[in-house]
N, C-alpha and C positions, 0 to 999 in steps of 0.2 A: 476484571469484567464480571458483570452479572451473567448468569446463564441465559441462553436464549435458544430459540428454535429457528434455525435458518433452513428455510424450505428450498427445495430444488428448483431449477428452472428448465421447462416451464412448470408452473404449479397453478392448478385452478384456484378459484377465489376462495372456495370453502377450505381448502388446505392452507392457503395463505392466511385466512382468518383465523384458523386454529392456531397457527403459529404466532400470530399476533397476541392472542389471548394467553396461550401458554408463556410467552416471553414476558408479558406484564405480570403474570402470577409468580413466576420465577423471579423477576427483578424485585418485586416487594419483599420476598422471602430472603433473597440474597442480601439485600440492603439491611434488613432487620438483623440478620446474623452478623453481618459486617459491623454494625454498630454495636451490637452486644459484646462482641470480642473486643472492640476497642475499649469499651467501658471496663470489662473485666480485666484487661491488661493494663488499665489506667494509663493508656498512651494518649498523648496530644500529638496531632499531626499524623504522620505515618502514611500507609498506602491509602490511595483513594479509590473508590469504586465508581465505575461508570455504567450507566444504563444503555441498553442497546434498542434502536428502533428497527422494526421489521415491517413486513407488509408486501414483499415481492415487488412487482412493477404496478400494484394497484395504488393510485394516488389517494383514494379514500381510506385505504387501510394504513398507508403510511401517515396520513393526517391523524387517524385514530391512535395509531401506535405512538406517535410523537406527543400527543396530548396525555396519553396514559404515562409514558416514561417521564415527561417533564413534571407531572403531578407529584412524582416521588422526590423531586428536588435532588438528583445526583450532582455531584461536583462537576462532572463533565458527561458528555452525551456522544454515543457513537451511532453511526448508521451502518447496519449490517445487510447481509443478504444481497449484495451486489457483486459483480464480477464472478457469477456462478453460472454463466452461459447466455445471459441476455446480450443483445447487440449493444454496440457502443452508444448509439442514440438512445436506447432504452435506459442504460446506465446514466447517461447525462440527464435526460429527462426526469428520471426518478430522483436523482440526487438534487437537482435544481428544485424540485417539488419539496422534497423532505427537509432541506437544510433551512428553508425559510422559516420553520417552526423552532429552530434551535437557537437559543440566546447566544449572541456574539461574545458576551462577557464570560462564557464558559467554553472550555476546549471542546472543539468538534472533530470528531475522529472518524475516518472512513476506513473501515475494516477490509483487509484483504485485497486491495487494489494497488497494483504495483508497477504497471507499465509506465514509463516516463510521461508519455502523452496524456495518460489518464490522470496522472497526479497533478500535472499542470492545468488540466481541465478542472479537476476538483479544487485546486487552490483558487482558481478564478471564481469558483462557486462560494468559496468561504471556508473550506476545510483546513484544519490546522495540523492534523496528525494522521500518519498512515502506518500501516504495518503489511508486510507481504513476505512470503517465502521465495518469491520469483527470483531475486538475484542469486541466492546461493542454490536453490534447487535446479535453476538452469545451468549455472556453472559446473555443477557436478555431473551434468549429462552433456557437456561439451559445448555450451553456449554461453557467451558473456555479452554484457552490455557495454557500449562504448559511445563516446561523443558522437560518432557517426553511424549510430545504429547497432544492431546485434550482429555478432559474427559467431559462427559455429566452428570453433577452433579445432574440433577433432577431425574435420574434413581434410581430404588429401591435398587440396589447394594450399594448405599452410604447411606442408611438409618441408619446404625449404624457404619459408618465409621468416626472415630475420628481424622483421619489424616487431615492436611490442604490441601487446593486445590492443592498445589504443595510444597512437602517437601523441595524442593531445593530453595524455594523463600522466601525472607525476607521482603516482603511488610507487612503492618500492618494487612491486612486481613489474610494472611497466619499465622501471628504471634499470632493472637487472636482467629480465628474461625475455626470450624471444616467443613468438607464436609457434615456431617450429619446435622449440624445446618443450613448451607446455603441452603441445599436441603429442609429442613423443611420450612424455610421462602418462598422459591420459590413455593413450593406445597401448601402453605397457601395463595398464591397470594399476599404476603407481599412484597412491593417494595424494602425494605431494602436488600433483598436477591439478587435481580437483581443489585442493587447498589453495594453491596460487590463484586459480581462476575465481574462487569464491571470495578471496581477498580483494581482488581488483573490482569485482562486481559490486561489493559492499562499499568499497571506497567510492566508486563511481556514484552511487546512490547518496552517500553522505555528502559528497561534494555538491551534487545537485540540490539537495535540500539546503545547504549552506547558500548556494547561489540564489535559490528562490527566496530565502529569508532577506538576503541582502537586497535583492531587487524589490521586494515588498516594502522594506524599510525605506528604500530611496524613491518609492513611488513610480517605479518603471517595470512593474511585473509583466504587463502586456508586451512590452518591447522585448524583454528578456524571453518571454515565452515564444514569440515569433522567431527570434534569432536562434534559440536553441533547436526548435523544430526544423528550421531550414537546414541546419547543420546535420542534425540527427537523421533526417529523412533523405539527405544526400547519399547516404550509403558509405561503407567503409572504404571504398576504392576511389571515392570522388576527389 
Protein backbone atom coordinates (compact mmCIF):
# COMPACT_ATOMS: atom_id res chain seq x y z
CA UNK A 1 0.00 0.00 0.00
CA UNK A 2 1.16 3.52 -0.78
CA UNK A 3 1.42 5.83 2.20
CA UNK A 4 -1.68 7.96 2.86
CA UNK A 5 -3.11 10.38 5.39
CA UNK A 6 -6.26 9.06 7.03
CA UNK A 7 -7.86 12.02 8.79
CA UNK A 8 -9.94 11.49 11.95
CA UNK A 9 -13.72 11.74 12.12
CA UNK A 10 -15.07 14.30 12.29
CA UNK A 11 -12.62 16.35 10.22
CA UNK A 12 -13.32 19.77 8.77
CA UNK A 13 -13.05 20.13 5.03
CA UNK A 14 -9.73 21.97 5.17
CA UNK A 15 -8.08 19.12 7.05
CA UNK A 16 -9.67 16.54 4.76
CA UNK A 17 -8.41 18.44 1.70
CA UNK A 18 -4.91 18.52 3.16
CA UNK A 19 -5.11 14.76 3.60
CA UNK A 20 -6.15 14.30 -0.04
CA UNK A 21 -3.24 16.43 -1.27
CA UNK A 22 -0.68 14.67 0.92
CA UNK A 23 -2.05 11.24 -0.03
CA UNK A 24 -1.64 12.07 -3.75
CA UNK A 25 1.89 13.38 -3.23
CA UNK A 26 2.93 10.31 -1.27
CA UNK A 27 1.23 7.97 -3.76
CA UNK A 28 3.32 9.29 -6.64
CA UNK A 29 6.54 9.08 -4.67
CA UNK A 30 5.74 5.58 -3.38
CA UNK A 31 4.92 4.28 -6.85
CA UNK A 32 8.09 5.78 -8.34
CA UNK A 33 10.21 4.13 -5.67
CA UNK A 34 8.36 0.84 -5.99
CA UNK A 35 8.95 0.75 -9.75
CA UNK A 36 12.61 1.71 -9.32
CA UNK A 37 13.18 -1.15 -6.89
CA UNK A 38 11.56 -3.60 -9.31
CA UNK A 39 13.87 -2.45 -12.12
CA UNK A 40 16.96 -2.59 -9.90
CA UNK A 41 16.12 -6.10 -8.71
CA UNK A 42 15.33 -7.17 -12.29
CA UNK A 43 12.12 -8.81 -11.10
CA UNK A 44 9.08 -9.52 -13.21
CA UNK A 45 5.80 -9.72 -11.38
CA UNK A 46 6.30 -9.68 -7.64
CA UNK A 47 4.43 -7.50 -5.15
CA UNK A 48 1.86 -5.00 -6.40
CA UNK A 49 1.27 -1.53 -5.01
CA UNK A 50 -2.22 -0.07 -4.52
CA UNK A 51 -3.14 3.60 -4.29
CA UNK A 52 -5.54 4.83 -1.62
CA UNK A 53 -8.47 7.22 -2.01
CA UNK A 54 -9.14 9.60 0.85
CA UNK A 55 -11.47 12.58 1.39
CA UNK A 56 -13.37 11.82 4.60
CA UNK A 57 -17.16 12.07 4.04
CA UNK A 58 -16.92 14.90 1.47
CA UNK A 59 -18.05 13.62 -1.92
CA UNK A 60 -16.23 16.30 -3.92
CA UNK A 61 -12.95 15.46 -2.16
CA UNK A 62 -13.53 11.75 -2.74
CA UNK A 63 -14.04 12.50 -6.45
CA UNK A 64 -10.87 14.58 -6.55
CA UNK A 65 -8.84 11.93 -4.73
CA UNK A 66 -10.15 9.16 -6.99
CA UNK A 67 -9.24 11.08 -10.14
CA UNK A 68 -5.77 11.81 -8.80
CA UNK A 69 -5.04 8.24 -7.72
CA UNK A 70 -6.42 6.77 -10.95
CA UNK A 71 -4.14 9.04 -12.96
CA UNK A 72 -1.17 7.12 -11.51
CA UNK A 73 -2.48 3.83 -12.92
CA UNK A 74 -1.95 1.58 -9.91
CA UNK A 75 -2.75 -2.12 -10.52
CA UNK A 76 -5.38 -1.92 -7.76
CA UNK A 77 -7.14 0.80 -5.79
CA UNK A 78 -8.22 1.14 -2.18
CA UNK A 79 -10.76 3.26 -0.36
CA UNK A 80 -9.43 4.40 2.99
CA UNK A 81 -10.65 6.68 5.75
CA UNK A 82 -13.88 4.82 6.54
CA UNK A 83 -14.90 3.01 9.72
CA UNK A 84 -13.16 5.72 11.73
CA UNK A 85 -16.21 6.93 13.66
CA UNK A 86 -18.71 7.96 11.01
CA UNK A 87 -22.25 6.56 11.05
CA UNK A 88 -23.18 3.45 9.09
CA UNK A 89 -25.19 5.59 6.69
CA UNK A 90 -22.29 7.97 6.13
CA UNK A 91 -20.03 5.00 5.45
CA UNK A 92 -22.42 3.54 2.89
CA UNK A 93 -23.10 6.88 1.22
CA UNK A 94 -19.40 7.71 0.94
CA UNK A 95 -18.50 4.25 -0.32
CA UNK A 96 -21.31 4.28 -2.90
CA UNK A 97 -20.06 7.60 -4.21
CA UNK A 98 -16.35 6.78 -4.25
CA UNK A 99 -16.48 3.31 -5.75
CA UNK A 100 -18.21 4.46 -8.93
CA UNK A 101 -14.88 6.01 -10.00
CA UNK A 102 -12.85 2.83 -9.55
CA UNK A 103 -12.50 0.57 -12.60
CA UNK A 104 -14.13 -2.83 -12.11
CA UNK A 105 -11.34 -4.60 -13.99
CA UNK A 106 -8.90 -3.77 -11.17
CA UNK A 107 -9.21 -4.98 -7.56
CA UNK A 108 -11.22 -2.64 -5.33
CA UNK A 109 -10.16 -2.80 -1.71
CA UNK A 110 -11.96 -1.32 1.32
CA UNK A 111 -9.54 -0.74 4.16
CA UNK A 112 -10.26 -1.41 7.82
CA UNK A 113 -13.94 -2.38 7.53
CA UNK A 114 -14.72 -5.64 9.28
CA UNK A 115 -18.21 -6.11 10.73
CA UNK A 116 -20.05 -8.80 8.75
CA UNK A 117 -22.99 -6.53 7.92
CA UNK A 118 -20.58 -3.86 6.64
CA UNK A 119 -18.70 -6.37 4.49
CA UNK A 120 -21.96 -7.53 2.93
CA UNK A 121 -22.99 -3.93 2.27
CA UNK A 122 -19.64 -3.19 0.66
CA UNK A 123 -19.74 -6.29 -1.54
CA UNK A 124 -23.13 -5.15 -2.80
CA UNK A 125 -21.43 -1.88 -3.80
CA UNK A 126 -18.69 -3.73 -5.72
CA UNK A 127 -15.83 -4.08 -3.21
CA UNK A 128 -13.54 -7.09 -3.80
CA UNK A 129 -11.12 -7.08 -0.86
CA UNK A 130 -11.11 -6.32 2.87
CA UNK A 131 -8.84 -6.31 5.89
CA UNK A 132 -9.55 -5.62 9.54
CA UNK A 133 -8.13 -6.37 12.98
CA UNK A 134 -11.64 -6.84 14.39
CA UNK A 135 -11.87 -10.67 14.45
CA UNK A 136 -8.67 -11.25 16.42
CA UNK A 137 -8.69 -8.02 18.43
CA UNK A 138 -12.18 -8.73 19.75
CA UNK A 139 -11.32 -12.39 20.38
CA UNK A 140 -8.36 -11.38 22.54
CA UNK A 141 -10.68 -9.25 24.68
CA UNK A 142 -13.36 -11.90 25.21
CA UNK A 143 -15.71 -11.45 22.25
CA UNK A 144 -16.15 -13.66 19.19
CA UNK A 145 -18.21 -13.60 15.99
CA UNK A 146 -20.63 -16.43 15.29
CA UNK A 147 -23.28 -17.26 12.71
CA UNK A 148 -25.82 -15.89 15.19
CA UNK A 149 -24.04 -12.69 16.09
CA UNK A 150 -21.36 -11.79 18.59
CA UNK A 151 -20.99 -13.44 21.98
CA UNK A 152 -18.91 -12.17 24.87
CA UNK A 153 -17.56 -15.48 26.06
CA UNK A 154 -15.78 -14.03 29.09
CA UNK A 155 -19.15 -13.29 30.76
CA UNK A 156 -20.37 -15.28 33.77
CA UNK A 157 -23.37 -16.50 31.73
CA UNK A 158 -21.05 -18.96 29.99
CA UNK A 159 -19.40 -20.44 33.10
CA UNK A 160 -21.34 -23.71 32.74
CA UNK A 161 -22.15 -23.52 29.02
CA UNK A 162 -20.96 -26.71 27.35
CA UNK A 163 -21.95 -25.63 23.85
CA UNK A 164 -19.27 -24.66 21.31
CA UNK A 165 -18.69 -20.99 20.59
CA UNK A 166 -20.83 -21.42 17.46
CA UNK A 167 -23.00 -24.56 17.17
CA UNK A 168 -23.15 -24.02 13.39
CA UNK A 169 -19.35 -23.87 12.97
CA UNK A 170 -17.16 -26.82 12.01
CA UNK A 171 -13.79 -25.31 12.92
CA UNK A 172 -11.50 -27.39 15.13
CA UNK A 173 -12.15 -25.11 18.13
CA UNK A 174 -15.91 -25.54 17.92
CA UNK A 175 -15.51 -29.30 17.42
CA UNK A 176 -13.32 -29.73 20.51
CA UNK A 177 -13.90 -27.02 23.12
CA UNK A 178 -16.82 -25.53 25.03
CA UNK A 179 -17.64 -21.94 25.80
CA UNK A 180 -17.15 -22.69 29.48
CA UNK A 181 -13.64 -24.05 28.93
CA UNK A 182 -12.53 -21.13 26.74
CA UNK A 183 -14.04 -18.71 29.27
CA UNK A 184 -12.12 -20.45 32.06
CA UNK A 185 -8.85 -20.11 30.15
CA UNK A 186 -9.51 -16.44 29.45
CA UNK A 187 -10.37 -15.61 33.04
CA UNK A 188 -7.22 -17.39 34.23
CA UNK A 189 -5.19 -15.17 31.86
CA UNK A 190 -4.18 -18.28 29.94
CA UNK A 191 -3.16 -17.19 26.44
CA UNK A 192 -4.48 -20.43 24.94
CA UNK A 193 -8.03 -19.16 25.48
CA UNK A 194 -7.37 -16.07 23.42
CA UNK A 195 -5.67 -18.19 20.78
CA UNK A 196 -8.64 -20.54 20.48
CA UNK A 197 -11.08 -17.64 20.26
CA UNK A 198 -8.93 -15.90 17.64
CA UNK A 199 -8.76 -19.10 15.59
CA UNK A 200 -12.54 -19.45 15.62
CA UNK A 201 -13.21 -15.84 14.65
CA UNK A 202 -10.65 -15.99 11.82
CA UNK A 203 -12.27 -19.22 10.59
CA UNK A 204 -15.71 -17.58 10.76
CA UNK A 205 -14.54 -14.72 8.54
CA UNK A 206 -12.78 -16.96 6.04
CA UNK A 207 -15.91 -19.08 5.78
CA UNK A 208 -18.03 -15.95 5.34
CA UNK A 209 -15.84 -14.78 2.47
CA UNK A 210 -15.94 -18.21 0.82
CA UNK A 211 -19.72 -18.17 1.03
CA UNK A 212 -19.88 -14.67 -0.41
CA UNK A 213 -17.67 -15.63 -3.36
CA UNK A 214 -19.80 -18.70 -4.06
CA UNK A 215 -23.01 -16.66 -3.87
CA UNK A 216 -21.60 -14.04 -6.27
CA UNK A 217 -20.49 -16.74 -8.71
CA UNK A 218 -23.96 -18.29 -8.60
CA UNK A 219 -25.72 -14.93 -9.00
CA UNK A 220 -27.57 -15.19 -5.68
CA UNK A 221 -25.65 -12.73 -3.52
CA UNK A 222 -28.63 -10.63 -2.39
CA UNK A 223 -30.49 -13.77 -1.33
CA UNK A 224 -27.43 -14.94 0.61
CA UNK A 225 -27.09 -11.51 2.22
CA UNK A 226 -30.70 -11.52 3.43
CA UNK A 227 -30.51 -15.08 4.76
CA UNK A 228 -27.19 -14.52 6.51
CA UNK A 229 -28.35 -11.32 8.21
CA UNK A 230 -31.66 -12.87 9.30
CA UNK A 231 -29.73 -15.58 11.17
CA UNK A 232 -26.93 -13.30 12.35
CA UNK A 233 -29.31 -10.76 13.83
CA UNK A 234 -31.47 -13.40 15.51
CA UNK A 235 -28.94 -13.62 18.33
CA UNK A 236 -26.90 -16.48 19.82
CA UNK A 237 -29.77 -17.93 21.88
CA UNK A 238 -32.40 -17.90 19.12
